[in-house]
C-alpha positions in Angstrom: 19.2 -8.1 27.7 20.9 -5.8 24.8 19.3 -5.6 21.3 20.1 -9.0 19.2 21.0 -8.6 15.6 18.6 -11.2 14.0 19.1 -12.8 10.5 15.4 -14.1 9.4 15.9 -16.8 6.7 12.7 -18.1 4.8 11.5 -19.0 1.3 9.8 -15.7 0.8 8.5 -12.9 2.2 4.6 -13.5 1.9 2.4 -10.2 2.0 0.7 -11.2 5.2 4.2 -11.2 7.5 5.6 -7.7 6.3 3.7 -5.7 9.1 4.7 -8.3 11.9 8.5 -8.5 10.3 8.5 -4.8 10.4 7.5 -4.5 13.7 9.7 -7.0 14.7 13.0 -5.3 13.2 11.8 -2.6 15.6 12.1 -4.5 18.2 16.1 -5.5 17.8 19.7 -4.6 16.8 18.6 -5.0 13.0 17.0 -7.4 11.3 18.1 -8.9 7.4 15.9 -11.7 5.9 17.5 -14.0 3.9 14.5 -15.5 1.1 16.1 -18.2 -1.0 13.7 -16.9 -4.0 11.9 -13.0 -4.4 8.3 -14.7 -5.0 7.4 -18.7 -5.7 6.1 -19.1 -9.5 2.4 -20.8 -8.1 2.0 -17.5 -5.5 -0.8 -15.1 -7.5 1.5 -12.8 -4.9 3.1 -8.8 -5.8 6.6 -8.7 -4.3 6.1 -6.1 -2.0 9.4 -5.9 0.8 8.5 -2.1 2.5 11.7 -1.9 3.3 12.9 -4.8 4.7 16.4 -5.5 4.4 15.6 -8.7 2.2 18.0 -10.1 0.7 17.8 -12.8 -2.1 19.9 -16.3 -1.6 21.4 -18.5 -4.5 19.5 -21.5 -4.6 18.4 -24.0 -6.5 14.3 -24.6 -7.4 13.1 -28.2 -7.7 9.7 -29.8 -8.4 8.7 -32.6 -6.5 4.9 -35.1 -6.3 4.1 -35.4 -3.0 2.1 -38.5 -2.1 0.1 -37.7 1.0 -0.9 -40.8 3.3 -4.9 -39.5 2.8 -4.6 -40.1 -0.7 -3.8 -36.5 -2.1 -0.8 -35.5 -4.2 0.5 -32.2 -4.4 3.1 -30.7 -7.4 5.5 -28.8 -4.3 9.1 -27.0 -5.1 11.6 -27.0 -2.7 14.5 -24.4 -2.5 18.0 -25.8 -2.3 19.8 -22.6 -0.9 23.3 -22.6 -1.8 25.1 -19.4 0.1 23.2 -19.6 2.6 26.1 -20.1 4.9 28.6 -18.0 4.0 26.1 -15.3 3.6 25.5 -15.8 7.8 29.7 -16.6 8.3 29.0 -12.8 6.5 26.6 -11.4 8.8 27.3 -12.2 12.0 24.0 -12.1 13.4 23.1 -13.3 16.9 20.5 -14.9 16.8 19.1 -16.7 13.6 15.8 -18.4 12.7 15.1 -20.5 10.7 12.2 -21.4 8.9 11.2 -25.5 7.9 13.3 -28.1 7.8 15.3 -27.9 4.0 19.1 -27.2 2.9 18.2 -23.0 4.7 17.9 -24.7 8.1 20.7 -27.5 7.7 23.1 -24.6 7.0 21.7 -22.3 9.3 23.1 -25.4 11.8 25.8 -25.7 11.0 26.7 -21.9 11.0 25.5 -22.3 14.9 28.4 -25.4 15.7 31.0 -23.1 13.5 30.1 -19.9 15.4 32.3 -21.1 18.3 34.5 -21.7 16.6 35.1 -18.1 14.5 35.3 -16.8 18.0 31.3 -15.8 18.0 28.4 -16.6 20.3 25.7 -17.4 18.4 21.8 -18.7 19.2 19.7 -20.7 16.5 15.8 -21.3 16.4 14.0 -23.4 13.7 10.5 -21.4 13.0 8.5 -24.2 12.0 5.5 -23.7 10.8 3.7 -27.3 10.8 1.0 -29.2 12.4 0.9 -33.9 13.4 -1.6 -34.0 10.1 0.9 -32.0 7.6 4.3 -34.6 8.0 2.3 -38.0 8.1 4.2 -39.2 5.8 7.6 -38.1 5.9 9.8 -40.1 5.1 12.7 -41.2 7.1 15.8 -39.6 6.0 14.2 -36.1 5.9 13.1 -37.2 9.4 16.9 -38.4 10.3 18.0 -34.5 9.3 15.5 -33.4 11.5 16.1 -35.3 14.3 20.1 -34.4 13.7 19.3 -30.4 13.6 17.1 -31.2 16.7 19.7 -31.8 18.3 21.6 -28.5 18.3 19.0 -26.6 17.1 19.1 -24.4 20.7 14.9 -23.7 20.1 12.0 -24.1 18.2 8.7 -22.1 17.5 6.0 -23.8 16.3 2.5 -22.9 15.4 0.4 -24.4 18.3 -0.1 -27.4 20.5 -0.2 -30.1 17.1 3.2 -28.8 16.2 5.0 -28.6 19.8 4.0 -32.7 19.6 5.3 -32.7 16.4 8.3 -31.4 17.5 8.4 -33.0 20.6 8.7 -37.0 18.6 11.9 -35.4 16.9 13.2 -34.7 19.5 13.5 -31.2 20.8 12.3 -31.0 25.0 9.3 -29.1 26.2 11.0 -26.3 27.6 12.6 -25.6 24.2 9.5 -25.2 21.7 8.1 -22.2 22.0 4.1 -21.8 20.8 3.6 -18.5 18.8 0.3 -18.4 16.6 0.2 -17.4 12.7 -1.2 -13.8 12.7 -2.4 -11.5 10.2 -2.6 -7.6 10.6 -6.0 -7.2 12.1 -6.0 -3.1 10.3 -6.6 -4.5 7.6 -10.1 -5.5 8.3 -11.1 -2.9 11.0 -13.5 -0.5 8.8 -15.5 -3.7 6.4 -18.7 -2.6 5.3 -20.8 -4.9 6.5 -24.5 -3.7 5.8 -24.8 -6.6 3.1 -24.3 -9.7 5.0 -28.1 -11.5 5.9 -29.6 -9.9 8.7 -32.7 -11.9 9.0 -34.0 -15.5 9.1 -35.7 -15.2 5.5 -32.9 -13.9 3.3 -33.1 -16.1 -0.2 -29.4 -16.8 -0.3 -27.5 -17.7 1.6 -22.8 -16.6 1.3 -20.2 -18.9 2.1 -16.3 -17.4 1.5 -13.5 -19.8 1.0 -10.0 -18.8 0.2 -6.5 -20.2 -0.7 -5.8 -22.3 -4.1 -7.7 -24.8 -6.2 -5.5 -27.9 -5.1 -6.9 -31.5 -3.4 -5.2 -30.5 0.2 -7.9 -27.8 0.1 -10.3 -31.0 0.0 -12.9 -28.3 -2.3 -14.4 -31.1 -4.4 -15.7 -33.5 -1.1 -17.0 -30.9 0.0 -19.2 -30.1 -2.2 -20.7 -32.6 -3.2 -21.9 -32.4 0.7 -23.0 -29.1 -0.8 -25.0 -30.4 -3.9 -26.8 -33.2 -1.5 -27.7 -30.1 1.0 -29.3 -28.5 -1.3 -30.9 -31.5 -2.8 -32.1 -32.2 0.2 -33.3 -28.2 0.9 -34.8 -27.1 -2.3 -36.5 -24.4 -0.2 -32.7 -22.7 0.3 -30.3 -21.1 -1.6 -26.8 -21.0 -1.1 -24.1 -19.4 -2.9 -20.2 -20.5 -2.3 -18.0 -18.0 -4.0 -13.6 -19.5 -4.1 -10.9 -16.9 -4.1 -8.1 -18.4 -6.0 -7.3 -20.6 -8.9 -5.5 -24.0 -9.4 -5.7 -27.1 -10.8 -8.9 -27.8 -9.4 -11.2 -25.3 -10.6 -11.8 -27.4 -14.1 -13.0 -30.9 -11.8 -14.9 -28.3 -9.8 -16.6 -26.3 -12.5 -17.6 -29.7 -13.8 -19.9 -31.1 -11.2 -23.3 -30.5 -11.8 -25.3 -28.7 -9.3 -28.8 -28.5 -8.2 -30.8 -24.9 -9.1 -30.3 -23.9 -5.6 -26.2 -23.7 -5.5 -25.0 -21.1 -7.0 -20.5 -21.4 -7.2 -18.9 -18.3 -7.5 -15.2 -19.0 -8.6 -13.3 -15.4 -9.0 -9.8 -16.7 -9.1 -6.2 -15.0 -8.0 -7.2 -11.9 -6.1 -4.9 -9.3 -5.9 -3.8 -9.5 -1.9 -5.1 -6.3 -0.9 -9.0 -7.3 -2.3 -9.9 -9.6 -0.2 -11.1 -8.1 2.9 -13.6 -6.0 0.8 -14.3 -9.9 -1.0 -15.5 -11.3 3.2 -17.4 -8.0 3.8 -20.8 -9.6 2.1 -20.3 -13.7 3.1 -21.5 -14.9 6.0 -20.0 -17.5 7.1 -16.1 -19.4 5.8 -15.9 -22.5 4.4 -12.4 -24.2 5.1 -12.6 -27.7 4.4 -9.3 -28.7 3.9 -7.5 -31.9 4.4 -4.4 -30.8 6.3 -3.1 -27.4 7.0 -0.2 -26.4 9.1 -2.2 -23.7 10.3 -4.4 -21.4 8.0 -4.4 -18.3 8.1 -7.1 -17.4 6.2 -9.4 -18.9 9.6 -7.8 -15.7 11.0 -8.6 -13.4 8.3 -12.3 -14.6 8.3 -12.7 -14.6 12.2 -10.9 -11.0 11.8 -13.4 -9.8 9.5 -17.0 -11.0 11.8 -17.2 -14.4 10.3 -17.9 -17.1 11.8 -16.0 -20.2 10.5 -17.2 -23.3 9.5 -13.3 -25.1 9.0 -11.7 -28.8 9.1 -9.8 -30.0 12.2 -7.3 -31.2 10.4 -6.4 -27.4 10.3 -4.4 -26.4 13.7 -6.2 -22.9 12.8 -9.2 -24.1 13.5 -7.7 -26.3 16.9 -6.8 -23.6 18.1 -9.1 -20.5 17.4 -12.4 -21.7 16.2 -14.3 -22.9 19.5 -17.9 -25.0 18.1 -21.2 -23.5 18.3 -18.9 -20.1 19.9 -17.9 -18.8 16.4 -17.4 -21.2 14.7 -18.7 -25.0 13.6 -15.3 -28.1 13.8 -15.9 -30.9 11.4 -13.2 -34.2 10.0 -13.4 -33.9 6.2 -12.3 -37.2 6.8 -15.6 -38.7 8.4 -18.2 -38.4 6.3 -21.2 -38.0 9.3 -19.2 -34.9 11.4 -19.1 -32.9 7.4 -22.9 -33.2 7.1 -23.7 -32.5 11.0 -21.6 -29.8 10.9 -22.4 -28.3 7.7 -26.2 -28.8 8.7 -25.8 -27.0 11.8 -24.0 -24.2 10.2 -26.5 -23.5 7.3 -29.2 -23.5 9.8 -27.7 -21.0 12.5 -30.3 -18.1 12.7 -29.2 -15.0 11.0 -28.7 -13.3 14.8 -27.3 -15.9 15.6 -25.0 -16.6 13.5 -24.0 -12.6 13.5 -23.4 -12.8 17.4 -20.8 -16.1 16.4 -19.8 -13.7 13.4 -18.3 -11.3 17.0 -16.9 -13.7 19.6 -15.1 -14.7 16.0 -13.9 -11.6 15.9 -13.2 -10.8 19.2 -10.9 -14.3 19.3 -9.3 -13.0 15.8 -7.7 -10.1 18.3 -6.0 -12.5 20.6 -4.7 -13.6 17.4 -2.7 -10.4 16.3 1.0 -9.7 15.4 1.6 -8.2 18.4 0.9 -11.1 20.6 3.1 -13.2 17.9 5.8 -10.6 18.5 5.7 -10.4 22.2 6.1 -13.9 21.8 9.0 -14.2 19.3 10.7 -11.7 21.2 10.5 -14.3 24.6 11.8 -16.9 22.0 15.0 -14.8 20.8 15.4 -14.1 24.8 15.2 -17.1 25.8 17.5 -18.8 24.0 20.5 -15.9 23.6 20.2 -15.8 28.0 21.0 -20.0 27.5 
């Protein structure tokens, strides 16, 4: 097939996607990335597009609060791009890929409908980075709009099986759903010095690490309560839980009274490029999220050779973690499930834990940018040839 021109519509360009987009740019005729904002206010990342053709559209940013059916709330914002349709008309891309299901994607859908009237051939893919847990409780207005867009889209790319099940529920035919996992730049973790990890069963302190915003959705406070209970029951063992990130939950976490054998280290926001080094001496990743459409930190931890103690409410855990082989799975809504997985993880001998980390690294290698790019190109070629 001839190489297509592609317009990619995103909220922002996060740093973990830059290498992937650079690789995509090399595979297509041209790639233009239209973003709603240079960087969101609640992100600590620096804007770094590294030569990509990125253009910022005119957008209105509206804050809102979402209440999830599981009881936690989130302060979020939505970007209403108001000039996406004329930008697409001017660019005339062969394929439009639009993330999420908001105003930006609605305009991409309108362009798909207008293109034949303008004498152009165009195809439209939704990049639906979501899961069943992340989308529970969406209102009927939003769901109705998504069903309408599903009828007009040529296909949808999504993270995994949970995302695919959700897309089928709103009207996408199975053959129009392309499973394209989230990936990270594995080269960032290739030369980590992991000599500081515990290598014997008589280590004094087991190091747990968690990366992400300190918000209720991440399930940090309930998980800390489980750690407190475990340490109280095991006074001869010592744990250090290192949290990388910041947010409104910090004060509540700091206020909890900890047993003497549990240390909580709050590092705050850390530069994206510095995260791998902070994983190098950890023994395992703890990821107790209550709902995550993916959870890229699971990829990153596995690439760093860490076994993962992960919530099954993260699609990354569902897709990547094999229980007791490269990590441990638990349901944060089930105290017994959490306690069982936590005990199994903390009681795993050091040698077995390191072997699980090696298995985790092999798993991460299958979730590479190269494989993600290959699947993206398959999706583009499939819809273009329809």
